[in-house]
C-alpha positions in Angstrom: -168.2 138.1 2.2 -165.7 137.2 4.9 -162.8 137.4 2.5 -163.9 140.8 1.5 -163.8 141.9 5.2 -160.2 140.5 5.6 -159.1 142.1 2.3 -160.6 145.5 3.3 -158.7 145.4 6.6 -155.5 144.6 4.7 -155.8 147.7 2.6 -155.5 149.9 5.6 -152.3 148.3 7.0 -149.1 148.4 5.0 -147.7 145.5 7.0 -150.0 143.0 5.3 -149.5 141.4 1.9 -153.0 140.0 1.2 -155.4 139.6 4.1 -155.6 140.7 7.7 -157.2 138.3 10.1 -156.0 139.6 13.5 -156.0 143.1 14.8 -152.5 144.6 14.9 -152.9 146.1 18.4 -153.9 142.9 20.3 -152.4 142.4 23.7 -152.3 139.3 25.9 -154.7 139.2 28.9 -154.1 137.0 31.9 -157.1 134.8 32.6 -157.0 134.8 36.4 -160.6 133.8 37.2 -163.7 132.0 35.8 -165.4 135.4 35.6 -162.6 136.8 33.3 -162.7 133.6 31.2 -166.5 133.9 30.8 -166.1 137.6 29.8 -163.5 136.8 27.2 -165.4 133.8 25.8 -168.6 135.9 25.5 -166.6 138.6 23.8 -165.2 136.1 21.2 -168.6 134.6 20.7 -170.2 138.0 20.1 -167.8 139.1 17.4 -169.6 137.5 14.5 -172.9 139.1 15.7 -171.3 142.5 16.0 -169.7 142.1 12.5 -173.2 141.3 11.1 -172.3 137.8 9.9 -175.0 136.1 12.0 -177.9 136.9 14.3 -176.9 134.5 17.1 -173.4 133.2 18.1 -174.2 129.6 17.6 -175.2 130.2 13.9 -171.6 131.1 13.1 -170.1 128.0 11.5 -166.6 128.4 13.0 -167.7 129.4 16.6 -167.3 127.3 19.7 -170.6 128.9 20.8 -172.3 126.0 19.1 -170.8 123.6 21.6 -171.8 125.8 24.5 -175.4 125.9 23.1 -175.5 122.0 23.1 -174.9 121.7 19.3 -172.0 120.0 17.6 -169.3 122.3 16.4 -166.7 121.7 13.7 -163.9 120.7 16.1 -163.8 118.5 19.1 -164.0 120.8 22.1 -163.5 120.3 25.8 -165.9 122.7 27.5 -164.6 124.7 30.5 -167.7 124.6 32.7 
């Protein structure tokens, strides 16, 4: 399923050869406060829900939302609380 999404995104962009993982129009954003950090983290954690992969952020296997929900994620993570 997820490879299909990456492959589909690739078909619309001639700069890609096989799969597209990142959006082409991403821009860096300065994280200048805890509020901005929380906003960006919530945005990242919401992406798998919006894409329809999972119902809750912590159910997405590759998400750090698991760690923030008190579960064990795939990678060792230092929480920014």
